[in-house]
VMD Tcl script that draws the C-alpha trace (Angstrom):
set ca {
  {-22.69 -12.26 12.15}
  {-20.05 -13.21 14.67}
  {-19.77 -16.76 13.36}
  {-19.36 -15.32 9.91}
  {-16.62 -12.99 11.08}
  {-14.83 -15.82 12.68}
  {-15.12 -17.74 9.42}
  {-13.37 -14.88 7.61}
  {-10.48 -14.53 9.94}
  {-6.98 -15.57 9.17}
  {-5.00 -15.42 6.08}
  {-6.27 -15.26 2.59}
  {-5.51 -18.78 1.74}
  {-7.16 -20.10 5.00}
  {-10.28 -17.93 4.17}
  {-10.44 -19.19 0.57}
  {-10.24 -22.92 1.73}
  {-13.01 -22.17 4.27}
  {-15.18 -20.48 1.75}
  {-14.63 -23.32 -0.69}
  {-15.54 -25.93 1.93}
  {-18.60 -23.92 2.94}
  {-19.73 -23.76 -0.70}
  {-19.18 -27.59 -1.23}
  {-21.18 -28.23 2.06}
  {-23.93 -25.87 1.07}
  {-24.26 -27.35 -2.45}
  {-24.40 -30.85 -0.94}
  {-26.91 -30.05 1.65}
  {-29.10 -28.24 -1.00}
  {-28.82 -31.17 -3.25}
  {-29.74 -33.83 -0.62}
  {-32.69 -31.65 0.58}
  {-33.79 -31.35 -3.03}
  {-33.80 -35.00 -3.60}
  {-35.71 -35.68 -0.53}
  {-38.14 -32.94 -1.39}
  {-38.53 -34.28 -4.91}
  {-39.12 -37.83 -3.49}
  {-41.71 -36.42 -1.08}
  {-43.62 -34.65 -3.80}
  {-43.58 -37.73 -6.06}
  {-44.86 -39.99 -3.34}
  {-47.16 -37.71 -1.40}
  {-48.54 -35.63 -4.15}
  {-48.15 -37.06 -7.64}
  {-48.71 -40.76 -6.68}
  {-51.41 -40.05 -4.26}
  {-53.27 -37.95 -6.79}
  {-52.71 -40.62 -9.46}
  {-54.05 -43.45 -7.34}
  {-57.01 -41.39 -6.15}
  {-57.91 -40.68 -9.68}
  {-57.56 -44.38 -10.65}
  {-60.04 -45.16 -7.86}
  {-62.54 -42.63 -8.78}
  {-62.34 -43.80 -12.41}
  {-62.76 -47.41 -11.42}
  {-65.85 -46.61 -9.26}
  {-67.44 -44.61 -11.90}
  {-67.18 -47.43 -14.39}
  {-67.97 -50.10 -11.82}
  {-71.28 -48.42 -11.16}
  {-72.16 -48.57 -14.68}
  {-70.88 -51.96 -15.42}
  {-70.29 -54.34 -12.32}
  {-68.03 -56.46 -14.54}
  {-65.67 -53.60 -15.31}
  {-62.14 -55.10 -14.97}
  {-59.82 -54.05 -12.05}
  {-56.80 -52.01 -13.08}
  {-53.94 -54.33 -13.67}
  {-50.57 -53.02 -15.05}
  {-46.94 -53.66 -14.67}
  {-46.65 -51.23 -11.70}
  {-50.41 -51.13 -10.50}
  {-52.36 -54.16 -9.12}
  {-55.93 -53.77 -7.73}
  {-58.06 -55.98 -5.41}
  {-61.81 -55.58 -4.80}
  {-63.66 -56.77 -1.62}
  {-67.33 -56.65 -2.29}
  {-69.70 -56.56 0.66}
  {-66.77 -57.27 3.01}
  {-65.60 -60.37 1.20}
  {-61.78 -60.27 1.36}
  {-61.02 -63.74 -0.04}
  {-59.36 -62.50 -3.01}
  {-57.35 -59.89 -1.14}
  {-53.86 -60.77 0.05}
  {-53.69 -61.46 3.80}
  {-51.12 -58.66 4.45}
  {-53.42 -56.09 2.75}
  {-56.84 -57.15 4.25}
  {-56.59 -55.29 7.36}
  {-55.41 -51.99 5.90}
  {-57.81 -49.05 6.61}
  {-58.96 -46.58 3.89}
  {-56.36 -44.01 2.95}
  {-52.86 -43.57 1.37}
  {-49.84 -45.05 2.98}
  {-47.05 -47.69 2.53}
  {-47.75 -51.26 3.21}
  {-45.45 -54.16 4.31}
  {-45.58 -57.13 1.99}
  {-44.19 -60.49 2.90}
  {-41.21 -60.03 0.64}
  {-39.95 -57.21 2.77}
  {-40.97 -54.69 0.16}
  {-43.06 -51.61 0.95}
  {-45.32 -50.74 -1.92}
  {-47.56 -47.80 -1.89}
  {-51.11 -48.66 -1.15}
  {-54.39 -46.79 -1.46}
  {-57.57 -48.09 0.00}
  {-60.91 -46.69 -1.15}
  {-64.45 -47.46 0.08}
  {-67.52 -47.03 -2.03}
  {-71.13 -48.31 -1.26}
  {-69.96 -51.05 1.17}
  {-67.24 -52.19 -1.19}
  {-63.49 -51.67 -0.66}
  {-60.86 -51.22 -3.49}
  {-57.27 -51.89 -2.74}
  {-54.66 -50.28 -5.10}
  {-51.02 -51.52 -4.83}
  {-48.43 -49.39 -6.59}
  {-44.95 -51.03 -7.06}
  {-42.62 -47.98 -7.44}
  {-39.46 -49.88 -8.05}
  {-39.46 -49.56 -11.86}
  {-40.65 -45.86 -11.38}
  {-37.72 -45.41 -8.80}
  {-35.38 -46.91 -11.44}
  {-36.62 -44.43 -14.19}
  {-36.32 -41.65 -11.64}
  {-32.74 -42.71 -10.96}
  {-31.80 -42.88 -14.55}
  {-33.56 -39.67 -15.67}
  {-33.45 -37.76 -12.29}
  {-30.81 -38.63 -9.88}
  {-28.22 -39.66 -12.29}
  {-28.36 -36.45 -14.23}
  {-28.54 -34.57 -10.90}
  {-25.33 -36.31 -9.82}
  {-23.61 -35.21 -12.99}
  {-24.72 -31.68 -12.52}
  {-23.55 -31.83 -8.88}
  {-20.13 -33.11 -9.92}
  {-19.95 -30.34 -12.55}
  {-20.92 -27.81 -9.90}
  {-18.14 -29.21 -7.56}
  {-15.61 -29.08 -10.45}
  {-16.57 -25.44 -11.26}
  {-16.23 -24.53 -7.63}
  {-12.84 -26.23 -7.48}
  {-11.62 -24.33 -10.42}
  {-12.96 -21.20 -9.00}
  {-11.02 -21.87 -5.80}
  {-7.83 -22.67 -7.69}
  {-8.20 -19.45 -9.84}
  {-8.94 -17.35 -6.74}
  {-6.12 -18.76 -4.86}
  {-3.86 -18.06 -7.88}
  {-5.22 -14.51 -8.13}
  {-4.38 -13.86 -4.53}
  {-1.11 -15.72 -4.47}
  {0.92 -12.57 -5.28}
  {-0.81 -10.72 -2.57}
  {-0.02 -13.56 -0.11}
  {3.49 -13.58 -1.36}
  {3.84 -9.94 -0.90}
  {2.35 -10.27 2.67}
  {4.94 -12.92 3.51}
  {7.71 -10.71 2.10}
  {6.55 -7.73 4.16}
  {6.29 -9.96 7.23}
  {9.72 -11.23 6.89}
  {11.21 -7.83 5.89}
  {14.17 -7.04 7.95}
  {13.58 -3.38 8.85}
  {16.64 -3.49 11.22}
  {19.16 -4.24 8.59}
  {21.66 -1.65 7.43}
  {20.23 -1.40 4.00}
  {16.59 -1.37 3.05}
  {15.98 -3.29 -0.26}
  {13.07 -2.33 -2.47}
  {10.76 -5.04 -3.96}
  {10.88 -5.71 -7.64}
  {8.19 -7.08 -10.09}
  {10.34 -10.04 -10.99}
  {9.96 -11.29 -7.43}
  {6.26 -11.94 -7.95}
  {6.32 -13.15 -11.43}
  {5.39 -11.68 -14.75}
  {1.69 -12.12 -14.28}
  {1.41 -9.92 -11.33}
  {-1.93 -8.07 -11.08}
  {-2.38 -4.37 -11.12}
  {-3.46 -4.29 -7.46}
  {-0.27 -6.17 -6.36}
  {1.80 -3.79 -8.44}
  {0.08 -0.85 -6.68}
  {0.90 -2.34 -3.24}
  {4.58 -2.96 -4.28}
  {4.95 0.55 -5.54}
  {3.35 1.93 -2.41}
  {5.67 -0.16 -0.32}
  {8.70 0.87 -2.32}
  {7.66 4.52 -1.94}
  {7.41 3.96 1.86}
  {10.96 2.42 1.79}
  {12.20 5.38 -0.16}
  {10.64 7.82 2.40}
  {11.99 5.70 5.25}
  {15.56 5.78 3.84}
  {15.23 9.50 3.38}
  {14.22 9.86 7.05}
  {17.09 7.59 8.12}
  {19.44 9.58 5.94}
  {18.41 12.93 7.19}
  {18.49 11.76 10.86}
  {21.97 10.44 10.34}
  {23.20 13.43 8.60}
  {21.65 15.73 11.24}
  {23.16 13.71 14.11}
  {26.52 13.56 12.47}
  {26.57 17.17 11.51}
  {25.29 18.51 14.72}
  {27.61 16.36 16.86}
  {30.68 17.34 14.77}
  {29.99 21.02 13.88}
  {28.74 22.23 17.25}
  {32.00 21.07 19.01}
  {34.04 24.01 17.55}
  {31.65 26.90 18.50}
  {31.04 25.38 21.91}
  {34.76 25.13 22.51}
  {35.10 28.81 21.37}
  {32.37 29.71 23.89}
  {34.00 27.78 26.67}
  {37.41 29.44 26.14}
  {35.91 32.92 25.84}
  {34.09 32.33 29.14}
  {37.43 31.45 30.75}
  {38.87 34.70 29.33}
  {36.00 36.71 30.51}
  {36.26 35.43 33.96}
  {39.89 36.38 34.12}
  {39.78 39.67 32.29}
  {39.26 43.00 34.06}
  {39.72 45.51 31.28}
  {36.46 46.72 29.94}
  {37.63 46.85 26.33}
  {39.03 43.40 26.47}
  {35.85 42.12 28.05}
  {33.85 43.78 25.26}
  {35.91 42.24 22.59}
  {35.38 38.82 24.22}
  {31.68 39.25 24.50}
  {31.52 40.23 20.74}
  {33.25 37.03 19.88}
  {30.96 35.14 21.87}
  {28.00 36.89 20.33}
  {29.35 36.13 16.81}
  {29.83 32.45 17.77}
  {26.24 32.27 19.04}
  {24.93 33.74 15.95}
  {26.96 31.20 13.97}
  {25.58 28.36 16.02}
  {22.12 29.61 15.55}
  {22.56 29.80 11.67}
  {24.09 26.31 11.71}
  {21.28 24.75 13.76}
  {18.76 26.39 11.61}
  {20.46 25.13 8.45}
  {20.60 21.50 9.86}
  {16.91 21.69 10.72}
  {15.95 22.83 7.34}
  {17.92 19.91 5.85}
  {16.36 17.50 8.25}
  {12.80 18.41 7.26}
  {10.89 16.19 4.82}
  {9.42 19.03 2.78}
  {9.87 22.77 2.36}
  {6.05 23.50 2.89}
  {6.71 24.94 6.47}
  {9.28 27.41 5.13}
  {8.20 31.00 4.36}
  {8.39 31.42 0.68}
  {8.48 34.88 -0.88}
  {9.66 36.81 -3.85}
  {13.37 37.76 -3.17}
  {15.38 40.38 -5.08}
  {18.82 38.90 -4.91}
  {20.67 42.12 -5.75}
  {19.51 43.64 -2.32}
  {20.11 40.35 -0.38}
  {23.64 39.90 -1.78}
  {24.74 43.36 -1.20}
  {23.66 43.18 2.51}
  {25.12 39.73 3.08}
  {28.46 40.86 1.45}
  {28.66 43.94 3.77}
  {27.80 42.07 6.79}
  {30.15 39.24 6.32}
  {33.03 41.41 5.00}
  {32.97 43.48 8.25}
  {33.60 40.45 10.29}
  {36.90 39.60 8.31}
  {40.16 41.66 8.73}
  {40.99 41.79 4.97}
  {42.21 45.37 4.23}
  {43.87 44.25 0.99}
  {40.57 42.56 -0.39}
  {38.05 44.54 -2.41}
  {34.54 43.41 -2.55}
  {31.39 44.37 -4.62}
  {28.36 43.32 -6.49}
  {28.10 43.82 -10.13}
  {24.78 43.47 -12.01}
  {23.25 44.66 -15.22}
  {19.64 43.96 -14.01}
  {17.49 42.79 -11.20}
  {17.34 39.01 -10.48}
  {14.10 37.98 -8.53}
  {13.32 34.37 -7.63}
  {10.63 32.72 -5.44}
  {12.23 30.98 -2.64}
  {12.65 30.91 1.14}
  {14.76 34.08 1.83}
  {16.48 32.40 4.81}
  {17.63 29.44 2.64}
  {19.10 31.79 -0.04}
  {20.82 33.77 2.85}
  {22.27 30.43 4.23}
  {23.62 29.41 0.71}
  {25.26 32.78 -0.06}
  {26.53 33.37 3.43}
  {28.50 30.07 3.19}
  {29.67 30.99 -0.31}
  {30.74 34.39 0.66}
  {32.38 33.38 3.89}
  {34.26 30.60 2.03}
  {35.61 33.02 -0.53}
  {36.89 35.59 2.12}
  {38.34 32.84 4.21}
  {40.74 31.82 1.34}
  {41.31 35.28 -0.09}
  {43.93 37.38 1.84}
  {44.43 39.92 -0.89}
  {42.83 40.84 -4.20}
  {39.10 40.72 -4.64}
  {35.78 38.92 -3.92}
  {33.19 39.86 -6.51}
  {29.57 38.81 -6.85}
  {28.19 38.98 -10.50}
  {24.46 38.88 -11.14}
  {23.15 38.14 -14.68}
  {20.08 36.79 -16.31}
  {20.73 33.04 -15.39}
  {22.23 33.25 -11.84}
  {24.87 34.35 -9.47}
  {28.71 34.07 -9.83}
  {31.06 34.50 -6.94}
  {34.67 35.18 -8.06}
  {37.63 35.44 -5.65}
  {41.40 35.84 -6.24}
  {42.32 33.63 -3.46}
  {44.54 30.67 -3.17}
  {42.44 28.45 -5.38}
  {42.65 24.72 -5.27}
  {44.00 21.77 -7.25}
  {41.73 19.61 -9.41}
  {41.74 16.88 -6.80}
  {40.48 19.40 -4.14}
  {37.96 20.72 -6.50}
  {36.39 17.43 -7.14}
  {35.84 16.97 -3.31}
  {35.10 20.55 -2.29}
  {31.37 19.87 -1.61}
  {32.03 16.79 0.54}
  {31.15 17.09 4.31}
  {34.23 18.17 6.48}
  {36.56 18.39 3.44}
  {38.88 21.46 3.84}
  {41.38 20.85 0.86}
  {45.11 21.50 1.09}
  {44.78 24.67 3.17}
  {43.61 23.74 6.64}
  {44.72 26.84 8.38}
  {41.44 28.79 7.95}
  {38.60 28.63 10.46}
  {35.40 26.94 9.61}
  {33.14 24.26 10.57}
  {33.64 21.99 7.56}
  {30.09 21.89 6.48}
  {29.60 25.10 4.52}
  {30.01 24.02 0.88}
  {28.37 20.61 1.70}
  {25.35 22.54 3.08}
  {25.30 24.72 -0.05}
  {25.35 21.55 -2.33}
  {22.51 19.89 -0.41}
  {20.32 22.92 -0.33}
  {20.78 23.63 -4.08}
  {19.90 20.02 -4.72}
  {16.98 20.15 -2.50}
  {15.47 23.32 -4.22}
  {16.60 22.40 -7.82}
  {19.27 25.05 -8.31}
  {22.31 24.28 -10.35}
  {25.68 24.54 -8.54}
  {29.04 24.75 -10.58}
  {32.58 25.32 -9.53}
  {35.82 26.18 -11.18}
  {39.10 26.83 -9.65}
  {42.85 27.20 -10.44}
  {45.63 26.72 -7.89}
  {47.14 30.04 -7.02}
  {44.70 32.05 -9.16}
  {41.33 31.83 -7.33}
  {37.90 30.11 -7.44}
  {34.63 30.85 -9.22}
  {31.38 29.31 -7.97}
  {28.09 29.76 -9.84}
  {24.48 29.17 -8.77}
  {21.92 29.05 -11.49}
  {18.25 29.32 -10.92}
  {16.07 27.59 -13.52}
  {12.95 29.58 -12.52}
  {13.80 33.33 -12.14}
  {12.67 36.70 -13.31}
  {15.46 39.04 -14.70}
  {14.75 42.63 -15.48}
  {17.70 44.41 -17.15}
  {18.35 48.05 -15.89}
  {16.60 50.62 -17.97}
  {13.76 48.29 -19.02}
  {10.12 49.08 -17.90}
}
mol new
graphics top color blue
foreach p $ca { graphics top sphere $p radius 0.5 }
foreach p [lrange $ca 0 end-1] q [lrange $ca 1 end] { graphics top cylinder $p $q radius 0.2 }
display resetview
């Protein structure tokens, strides 16, 4: 098996050439062996049996009639030596012993001879096979040669068709081998690159490679986003921690130290939430997240109370309004991240007025009476690190961008509307949700 394995190594084209040459060699060897076998059968079996039959027939007739003529045809000549008299026998034939063999005539020909003895007499049969060989050539070897050429032609056509069949696979292999994975942009393959007659198997390989490229691009995109976001957004809380540690080292008043520790704890919680969010966005799938049935009414009420308590907004009223229970199946932590960022954004830009959360059959709406934003800012509000015209508020710059990416990731619809000086309204719709109006069973 090892020589066969070595034969089948290399590229498809190389292996096809090797197999084609091996087929031609095998056919040629089989043909040559067949010709030699046929010649041996004709000479050693058919001719010998025919001459032996002629000799037996002659002796039978000669015993009945001593004057029975010797066989004499165009291809067969007979000589009879009675009682050892070889005067009528050619000199080159006289010393041949009984049996079947080839003789050596003076004209350099080698006819087939058969010597038979009977009652002291000896019969010499000389068979000239030249005419028979000519007939064998015209009716045997020539047709066999034509068949052999036809087999060669069919083998060649099979090789050409096989090479054409695998040409797209070889082309795809060359394209993959020369593909530059280190380039800044990963290009997908198209069917046009491999011709219109691309086979189904090659199309399956192209589609699989394109899916791999798509996943690879997604991996690279998530890695770049995670690196960019983490390196950019963790600087602010780390700076806050560093400054608070300096204050803590200089402060001696217990109340002041407690306030500093509280600010540090809040910053650590923000960092934990930020890192968790970035890790969720960096994952390829959501299968590892803990999915559950979440009632948004309870979740939003808790989040609004928790976040509002961290803001000093005495002139801002907050509340959750609903005419039913909205329940969806999703990771609760993801929902908390989305609405935490939305609530924090609303409170950050609302110094007086209200921040209300409205729950209806189709989704959740957050309304605030804050500063609002211009149309140009509204178009860019979900871009990373974009803060709009008011840059005085604290924030890490990723909140609304994270909301957009998480909504896109989980198939939720996000809409925003704002008017400068009047406030902002952001709505999150959940295509698959269960709403139960109050008062219904």
